[in-house]
A tleap script that builds the chain and sets N, CA, C and O, in Angstrom:
source leaprc.protein.ff14SB
mol = sequence {
  NMET ILE TRP ARG HIE GLY THR LEU VAL ALA
  GLU VAL ARG THR GLU PRO ALA GLY ARG VAL
  ALA LEU LEU HIE LEU ASP ALA THR GLN PRO
  VAL VAL LEU ASP GLY THR ALA ALA ALA ILE
  TRP GLU LEU ILE ASP GLY ARG ARG ASP HIE
  ALA GLU VAL ILE ALA GLU LEU GLU ALA ALA
  PHE GLU ASP ALA ALA GLY GLN LEU ALA HIE
  GLN VAL GLU ALA PHE LEU ALA SER LEU GLU
  ALA GLN ARG LEU ILE GLU ALA ALA HIE LYS
  THR SER CHIE
}
set mol.1.N position { 117.935 152.691 96.079 }
set mol.1.CA position { 119.235 152.046 96.141 }
set mol.1.C position { 120.218 152.840 95.282 }
set mol.1.O position { 119.898 153.258 94.170 }
set mol.2.N position { 121.385 153.033 95.808 }
set mol.2.CA position { 122.458 153.698 95.068 }
set mol.2.C position { 123.449 152.622 94.644 }
set mol.2.O position { 123.897 151.814 95.457 }
set mol.3.N position { 123.780 152.626 93.366 }
set mol.3.CA position { 124.681 151.614 92.811 }
set mol.3.C position { 126.009 152.239 92.399 }
set mol.3.O position { 126.087 153.430 92.099 }
set mol.4.N position { 127.038 151.421 92.391 }
set mol.4.CA position { 128.340 151.802 91.848 }
set mol.4.C position { 128.867 150.619 91.050 }
set mol.4.O position { 128.394 149.492 91.199 }
set mol.5.N position { 129.842 150.886 90.212 }
set mol.5.CA position { 130.462 149.814 89.438 }
set mol.5.C position { 131.158 148.874 90.411 }
set mol.5.O position { 131.705 149.309 91.424 }
set mol.6.N position { 131.134 147.589 90.098 }
set mol.6.CA position { 131.772 146.602 90.959 }
set mol.6.C position { 133.272 146.831 91.041 }
set mol.6.O position { 133.899 147.283 90.083 }
set mol.7.N position { 133.836 146.514 92.199 }
set mol.7.CA position { 135.270 146.738 92.403 }
set mol.7.C position { 136.134 145.734 91.650 }
set mol.7.O position { 137.318 145.987 91.428 }
set mol.8.N position { 135.564 144.605 91.257 }
set mol.8.CA position { 136.330 143.593 90.530 }
set mol.8.C position { 135.907 143.503 89.067 }
set mol.8.O position { 135.904 142.422 88.478 }
set mol.9.N position { 135.551 144.647 88.487 }
set mol.9.CA position { 135.069 144.678 87.107 }
set mol.9.C position { 136.058 145.424 86.229 }
set mol.9.O position { 136.417 146.568 86.507 }
set mol.10.N position { 136.493 144.760 85.164 }
set mol.10.CA position { 137.337 145.402 84.159 }
set mol.10.C position { 136.408 145.985 83.095 }
set mol.10.O position { 135.379 145.396 82.766 }
set mol.11.N position { 136.782 147.144 82.565 }
set mol.11.CA position { 135.911 147.878 81.650 }
set mol.11.C position { 136.715 148.411 80.472 }
set mol.11.O position { 137.800 148.966 80.643 }
set mol.12.N position { 136.162 148.233 79.270 }
set mol.12.CA position { 136.755 148.800 78.056 }
set mol.12.C position { 135.654 149.546 77.319 }
set mol.12.O position { 134.590 148.985 77.056 }
set mol.13.N position { 135.907 150.823 76.980 }
set mol.13.CA position { 134.923 151.665 76.287 }
set mol.13.C position { 135.394 151.963 74.874 }
set mol.13.O position { 136.591 152.042 74.597 }
set mol.14.N position { 134.420 152.125 73.989 }
set mol.14.CA position { 134.736 152.627 72.657 }
set mol.14.C position { 134.466 154.122 72.665 }
set mol.14.O position { 133.637 154.599 73.440 }
set mol.15.N position { 135.140 154.844 71.834 }
set mol.15.CA position { 134.929 156.292 71.711 }
set mol.15.C position { 134.326 156.570 70.358 }
set mol.15.O position { 134.822 156.025 69.372 }
set mol.16.N position { 133.307 157.368 70.238 }
set mol.16.CA position { 132.597 157.959 71.363 }
set mol.16.C position { 131.918 156.875 72.188 }
set mol.16.O position { 131.716 155.762 71.702 }
set mol.17.N position { 131.573 157.179 73.396 }
set mol.17.CA position { 131.089 156.191 74.365 }
set mol.17.C position { 129.773 155.564 73.918 }
set mol.17.O position { 128.706 155.884 74.442 }
set mol.18.N position { 129.867 154.677 72.955 }
set mol.18.CA position { 128.678 154.005 72.454 }
set mol.18.C position { 128.566 152.572 72.921 }
set mol.18.O position { 127.468 152.020 72.998 }
set mol.19.N position { 129.707 151.962 73.237 }
set mol.19.CA position { 129.714 150.573 73.689 }
set mol.19.C position { 130.673 150.435 74.856 }
set mol.19.O position { 131.679 151.138 74.949 }
set mol.20.N position { 130.333 149.504 75.751 }
set mol.20.CA position { 131.170 149.222 76.906 }
set mol.20.C position { 131.239 147.714 77.059 }
set mol.20.O position { 130.211 147.038 77.072 }
set mol.21.N position { 132.462 147.182 77.175 }
set mol.21.CA position { 132.650 145.760 77.458 }
set mol.21.C position { 133.060 145.626 78.917 }
set mol.21.O position { 133.961 146.320 79.388 }
set mol.22.N position { 132.385 144.723 79.627 }
set mol.22.CA position { 132.630 144.536 81.054 }
set mol.22.C position { 132.977 143.081 81.325 }
set mol.22.O position { 132.447 142.171 80.687 }
set mol.23.N position { 133.865 142.879 82.272 }
set mol.23.CA position { 134.207 141.520 82.692 }
set mol.23.C position { 134.459 141.529 84.185 }
set mol.23.O position { 135.377 142.188 84.672 }
set mol.24.N position { 133.624 140.781 84.912 }
set mol.24.CA position { 133.917 140.574 86.332 }
set mol.24.C position { 135.106 139.631 86.366 }
set mol.24.O position { 135.133 138.645 85.630 }
set mol.25.N position { 136.083 139.915 87.204 }
set mol.25.CA position { 137.328 139.162 87.186 }
set mol.25.C position { 137.168 137.686 87.537 }
set mol.25.O position { 138.075 136.896 87.275 }
set mol.26.N position { 136.039 137.297 88.124 }
set mol.26.CA position { 135.771 135.889 88.397 }
set mol.26.C position { 134.899 135.236 87.333 }
set mol.26.O position { 134.575 134.053 87.447 }
set mol.27.N position { 134.512 135.982 86.302 }
set mol.27.CA position { 133.651 135.467 85.236 }
set mol.27.C position { 134.505 135.000 84.064 }
set mol.27.O position { 135.684 135.336 83.961 }
set mol.28.N position { 133.891 134.225 83.191 }
set mol.28.CA position { 134.612 133.739 82.012 }
set mol.28.C position { 134.163 134.415 80.723 }
set mol.28.O position { 134.853 134.327 79.708 }
set mol.29.N position { 133.009 135.093 80.751 }
set mol.29.CA position { 132.479 135.744 79.559 }
set mol.29.C position { 132.273 137.230 79.817 }
set mol.29.O position { 131.738 137.609 80.858 }
set mol.30.N position { 132.692 138.072 78.881 }
set mol.30.CA position { 132.423 139.506 79.033 }
set mol.30.C position { 130.962 139.825 78.723 }
set mol.30.O position { 130.250 139.027 78.112 }
set mol.31.N position { 130.539 140.991 79.152 }
set mol.31.CA position { 129.213 141.524 78.855 }
set mol.31.C position { 129.437 142.793 78.047 }
set mol.31.O position { 130.194 143.668 78.469 }
set mol.32.N position { 128.789 142.906 76.893 }
set mol.32.CA position { 128.926 144.095 76.053 }
set mol.32.C position { 127.611 144.869 76.103 }
set mol.32.O position { 126.540 144.333 75.818 }
set mol.33.N position { 127.723 146.139 76.472 }
set mol.33.CA position { 126.552 147.016 76.568 }
set mol.33.C position { 126.620 148.058 75.469 }
set mol.33.O position { 127.690 148.586 75.168 }
set mol.34.N position { 125.468 148.354 74.868 }
set mol.34.CA position { 125.395 149.468 73.923 }
set mol.34.C position { 124.035 150.129 74.052 }
set mol.34.O position { 123.151 149.620 74.741 }
set mol.35.N position { 123.871 151.254 73.394 }
set mol.35.CA position { 122.605 151.965 73.426 }
set mol.35.C position { 122.187 152.362 74.830 }
set mol.35.O position { 122.979 152.921 75.588 }
set mol.36.N position { 120.943 152.071 75.172 }
set mol.36.CA position { 120.408 152.434 76.478 }
set mol.36.C position { 121.178 151.760 77.600 }
set mol.36.O position { 121.402 152.366 78.647 }
set mol.37.N position { 121.588 150.507 77.395 }
set mol.37.CA position { 122.334 149.789 78.429 }
set mol.37.C position { 123.645 150.499 78.747 }
set mol.37.O position { 124.011 150.625 79.916 }
set mol.38.N position { 124.353 150.961 77.727 }
set mol.38.CA position { 125.597 151.703 77.956 }
set mol.38.C position { 125.318 153.030 78.642 }
set mol.38.O position { 126.108 153.474 79.475 }
set mol.39.N position { 124.196 153.672 78.300 }
set mol.39.CA position { 123.822 154.931 78.949 }
set mol.39.C position { 123.554 154.706 80.434 }
set mol.39.O position { 123.948 155.523 81.266 }
set mol.40.N position { 122.891 153.612 80.767 }
set mol.40.CA position { 122.637 153.287 82.169 }
set mol.40.C position { 123.956 153.070 82.894 }
set mol.40.O position { 124.144 153.573 84.002 }
set mol.41.N position { 124.867 152.329 82.284 }
set mol.41.CA position { 126.176 152.074 82.893 }
set mol.41.C position { 126.885 153.384 83.219 }
set mol.41.O position { 127.491 153.522 84.282 }
set mol.42.N position { 126.805 154.349 82.293 }
set mol.42.CA position { 127.451 155.646 82.503 }
set mol.42.C position { 126.842 156.397 83.684 }
set mol.42.O position { 127.538 157.146 84.370 }
set mol.43.N position { 125.549 156.200 83.925 }
set mol.43.CA position { 124.863 156.898 85.010 }
set mol.43.C position { 125.099 156.257 86.383 }
set mol.43.O position { 124.854 156.889 87.411 }
set mol.44.N position { 125.568 155.023 86.401 }
set mol.44.CA position { 125.843 154.348 87.669 }
set mol.44.C position { 127.185 154.867 88.172 }
set mol.44.O position { 128.240 154.500 87.655 }
set mol.45.N position { 127.129 155.725 89.188 }
set mol.45.CA position { 128.351 156.405 89.623 }
set mol.45.C position { 128.552 156.419 91.136 }
set mol.45.O position { 129.470 157.072 91.632 }
set mol.46.N position { 127.705 155.709 91.868 }
set mol.46.CA position { 127.852 155.693 93.315 }
set mol.46.C position { 127.235 156.899 94.005 }
set mol.46.O position { 127.291 157.010 95.230 }
set mol.47.N position { 126.644 157.808 93.226 }
set mol.47.CA position { 126.004 158.999 93.797 }
set mol.47.C position { 124.511 159.042 93.480 }
set mol.47.O position { 123.709 159.456 94.316 }
set mol.48.N position { 124.143 158.619 92.283 }
set mol.48.CA position { 122.732 158.648 91.884 }
set mol.48.C position { 122.024 157.392 92.391 }
set mol.48.O position { 122.570 156.290 92.345 }
set mol.49.N position { 120.792 157.586 92.878 }
set mol.49.CA position { 120.018 156.397 93.215 }
set mol.49.C position { 119.264 155.948 91.961 }
set mol.49.O position { 119.279 156.637 90.941 }
set mol.50.N position { 118.610 154.796 92.046 }
set mol.50.CA position { 117.978 154.255 90.840 }
set mol.50.C position { 116.892 155.187 90.308 }
set mol.50.O position { 116.678 155.235 89.096 }
set mol.51.N position { 116.203 155.924 91.171 }
set mol.51.CA position { 115.174 156.861 90.708 }
set mol.51.C position { 115.793 157.991 89.888 }
set mol.51.O position { 115.210 158.428 88.896 }
set mol.52.N position { 116.976 158.467 90.297 }
set mol.52.CA position { 117.665 159.527 89.548 }
set mol.52.C position { 118.152 159.003 88.205 }
set mol.52.O position { 118.100 159.719 87.205 }
set mol.53.N position { 118.625 157.762 88.172 }
set mol.53.CA position { 119.058 157.148 86.908 }
set mol.53.C position { 117.874 157.059 85.959 }
set mol.53.O position { 117.982 157.403 84.782 }
set mol.54.N position { 116.743 156.595 86.480 }
set mol.54.CA position { 115.540 156.467 85.649 }
set mol.54.C position { 115.088 157.835 85.146 }
set mol.54.O position { 114.750 157.977 83.971 }
set mol.55.N position { 115.079 158.832 86.010 }
set mol.55.CA position { 114.651 160.175 85.611 }
set mol.55.C position { 115.535 160.737 84.498 }
set mol.55.O position { 115.029 161.342 83.552 }
set mol.56.N position { 116.844 160.543 84.602 }
set mol.56.CA position { 117.751 161.045 83.561 }
set mol.56.C position { 117.530 160.312 82.240 }
set mol.56.O position { 117.570 160.929 81.175 }
set mol.57.N position { 117.299 159.011 82.301 }
set mol.57.CA position { 117.045 158.252 81.080 }
set mol.57.C position { 115.722 158.668 80.446 }
set mol.57.O position { 115.633 158.817 79.227 }
set mol.58.N position { 114.684 158.855 81.281 }
set mol.58.CA position { 113.392 159.274 80.749 }
set mol.58.C position { 113.510 160.615 80.045 }
set mol.58.O position { 112.888 160.822 79.002 }
set mol.59.N position { 114.295 161.525 80.595 }
set mol.59.CA position { 114.501 162.829 79.965 }
set mol.59.C position { 115.295 162.683 78.673 }
set mol.59.O position { 114.952 163.288 77.658 }
set mol.60.N position { 116.354 161.881 78.711 }
set mol.60.CA position { 117.215 161.724 77.532 }
set mol.60.C position { 116.505 161.014 76.386 }
set mol.60.O position { 116.711 161.344 75.218 }
set mol.61.N position { 115.663 160.034 76.728 }
set mol.61.CA position { 114.987 159.256 75.691 }
set mol.61.C position { 113.526 159.641 75.535 }
set mol.61.O position { 112.760 158.931 74.883 }
set mol.62.N position { 113.130 160.779 76.140 }
set mol.62.CA position { 111.784 161.312 76.034 }
set mol.62.C position { 110.727 160.260 76.334 }
set mol.62.O position { 109.815 160.026 75.541 }
set mol.63.N position { 110.870 159.624 77.510 }
set mol.63.CA position { 109.949 158.577 77.932 }
set mol.63.C position { 108.949 159.151 78.926 }
set mol.63.O position { 108.995 158.846 80.118 }
set mol.64.N position { 108.050 159.981 78.426 }
set mol.64.CA position { 107.075 160.651 79.292 }
set mol.64.C position { 106.130 159.660 79.957 }
set mol.64.O position { 105.618 159.930 81.044 }
set mol.65.N position { 105.895 158.532 79.329 }
set mol.65.CA position { 104.968 157.548 79.874 }
set mol.65.C position { 105.592 156.743 81.020 }
set mol.65.O position { 104.889 156.006 81.712 }
set mol.66.N position { 106.902 156.879 81.222 }
set mol.66.CA position { 107.562 156.168 82.311 }
set mol.66.C position { 107.730 154.684 82.067 }
set mol.66.O position { 107.820 153.908 83.019 }
set mol.67.N position { 107.773 154.275 80.816 }
set mol.67.CA position { 107.904 152.854 80.498 }
set mol.67.C position { 109.300 152.308 80.754 }
set mol.67.O position { 109.485 151.099 80.896 }
set mol.68.N position { 110.279 153.198 80.814 }
set mol.68.CA position { 111.653 152.738 81.041 }
set mol.68.C position { 111.876 152.217 82.462 }
set mol.68.O position { 112.746 151.374 82.681 }
set mol.69.N position { 111.109 152.703 83.411 }
set mol.69.CA position { 111.356 152.390 84.817 }
set mol.69.C position { 111.445 150.891 85.074 }
set mol.69.O position { 112.393 150.428 85.708 }
set mol.70.N position { 110.474 150.133 84.592 }
set mol.70.CA position { 110.479 148.680 84.829 }
set mol.70.C position { 111.683 148.014 84.166 }
set mol.70.O position { 112.317 147.135 84.750 }
set mol.71.N position { 111.988 148.440 82.950 }
set mol.71.CA position { 113.120 147.861 82.220 }
set mol.71.C position { 114.442 148.174 82.910 }
set mol.71.O position { 115.329 147.324 82.981 }
set mol.72.N position { 114.569 149.400 83.419 }
set mol.72.CA position { 115.797 149.785 84.122 }
set mol.72.C position { 115.950 148.971 85.398 }
set mol.72.O position { 117.045 148.502 85.706 }
set mol.73.N position { 114.870 148.802 86.136 }
set mol.73.CA position { 114.917 148.010 87.370 }
set mol.73.C position { 115.388 146.587 87.069 }
set mol.73.O position { 116.236 146.049 87.780 }
set mol.74.N position { 114.843 145.985 86.028 }
set mol.74.CA position { 115.226 144.624 85.649 }
set mol.74.C position { 116.690 144.572 85.209 }
set mol.74.O position { 117.411 143.631 85.540 }
set mol.75.N position { 117.121 145.587 84.462 }
set mol.75.CA position { 118.508 145.627 83.999 }
set mol.75.C position { 119.476 145.771 85.168 }
set mol.75.O position { 120.508 145.100 85.207 }
set mol.76.N position { 119.146 146.651 86.128 }
set mol.76.CA position { 119.997 146.812 87.308 }
set mol.76.C position { 120.077 145.511 88.103 }
set mol.76.O position { 121.143 145.152 88.603 }
set mol.77.N position { 118.956 144.809 88.219 }
set mol.77.CA position { 118.956 143.516 88.922 }
set mol.77.C position { 119.855 142.513 88.202 }
set mol.77.O position { 120.550 141.724 88.841 }
set mol.78.N position { 119.837 142.547 86.878 }
set mol.78.CA position { 120.700 141.656 86.094 }
set mol.78.C position { 122.173 141.994 86.305 }
set mol.78.O position { 122.995 141.096 86.485 }
set mol.79.N position { 122.512 143.284 86.284 }
set mol.79.CA position { 123.900 143.690 86.529 }
set mol.79.C position { 124.352 143.284 87.925 }
set mol.79.O position { 125.493 142.860 88.114 }
set mol.80.N position { 123.449 143.414 88.912 }
set mol.80.CA position { 123.795 143.015 90.276 }
set mol.80.C position { 124.018 141.507 90.351 }
set mol.80.O position { 124.967 141.058 90.995 }
set mol.81.N position { 123.163 140.723 89.707 }
set mol.81.CA position { 123.283 139.270 89.719 }
set mol.81.C position { 124.609 138.818 89.103 }
set mol.81.O position { 125.178 137.804 89.506 }
set mol.82.N position { 125.094 139.585 88.119 }
set mol.82.CA position { 126.372 139.260 87.471 }
set mol.82.C position { 127.565 139.872 88.211 }
set mol.82.O position { 128.708 139.748 87.771 }
set mol.83.N position { 127.286 140.527 89.330 }
set mol.83.CA position { 128.290 141.181 90.176 }
set mol.83.C position { 129.039 142.299 89.447 }
set mol.83.O position { 130.197 142.581 89.753 }
set mol.84.N position { 128.366 142.933 88.477 }
set mol.84.CA position { 128.970 144.045 87.754 }
set mol.84.C position { 128.736 145.367 88.480 }
set mol.84.O position { 129.500 146.317 88.311 }
set mol.85.N position { 127.670 145.425 89.293 }
set mol.85.CA position { 127.420 146.579 90.146 }
set mol.85.C position { 127.209 146.091 91.565 }
set mol.85.O position { 126.886 144.928 91.803 }
set mol.86.N position { 127.397 147.006 92.499 }
set mol.86.CA position { 127.177 146.687 93.911 }
set mol.86.C position { 126.591 147.909 94.600 }
set mol.86.O position { 126.704 149.034 94.112 }
set mol.87.N position { 125.965 147.664 95.738 }
set mol.87.CA position { 125.355 148.755 96.482 }
set mol.87.C position { 126.432 149.715 96.976 }
set mol.87.O position { 127.513 149.303 97.398 }
set mol.88.N position { 126.113 150.987 96.913 }
set mol.88.CA position { 127.024 152.030 97.406 }
set mol.88.C position { 126.294 152.812 98.479 }
set mol.88.O position { 125.064 152.834 98.509 }
set mol.89.N position { 127.022 153.436 99.335 }
set mol.89.CA position { 126.419 154.278 100.359 }
set mol.89.C position { 126.648 155.724 99.967 }
set mol.89.O position { 127.774 156.122 99.668 }
set mol.90.N position { 125.592 156.503 99.965 }
set mol.90.CA position { 125.683 157.912 99.589 }
set mol.90.C position { 126.462 158.654 100.656 }
set mol.90.O position { 126.165 158.552 101.846 }
set mol.91.N position { 127.452 159.394 100.222 }
set mol.91.CA position { 128.246 160.182 101.152 }
set mol.91.C position { 127.853 161.633 101.014 }
set mol.91.O position { 127.481 162.086 99.931 }
set mol.92.N position { 127.934 162.359 102.104 }
set mol.92.CA position { 127.605 163.787 102.043 }
set mol.92.C position { 128.866 164.580 101.752 }
set mol.92.O position { 129.909 164.360 102.368 }
set mol.93.N position { 128.760 165.504 100.807 }
set mol.93.CA position { 129.902 166.359 100.424 }
set mol.93.C position { 129.572 167.784 100.708 }
set mol.93.O position { 130.391 168.669 100.461 }
savepdb mol mol.pdb
quit
């Protein structure tokens, strides 16, 4: 599955990009991401599929055992449930 940021999501980042606050425009509470969660958010770009996101995180956080995969899948499902991300279709360039 390829994900992109939701079209109705407002986003505020801190610099350096360590934290991200997100608010779906129909929600009443923001979601604040930091650490690995913020790194995942940065990788969701409408071009990478979830396997590519996991591979980049495993390389960045030296997760040779592949333990991040399950956690990333659960986190992506949570973001989708909150309508912060949505499915994207890969386009050929």
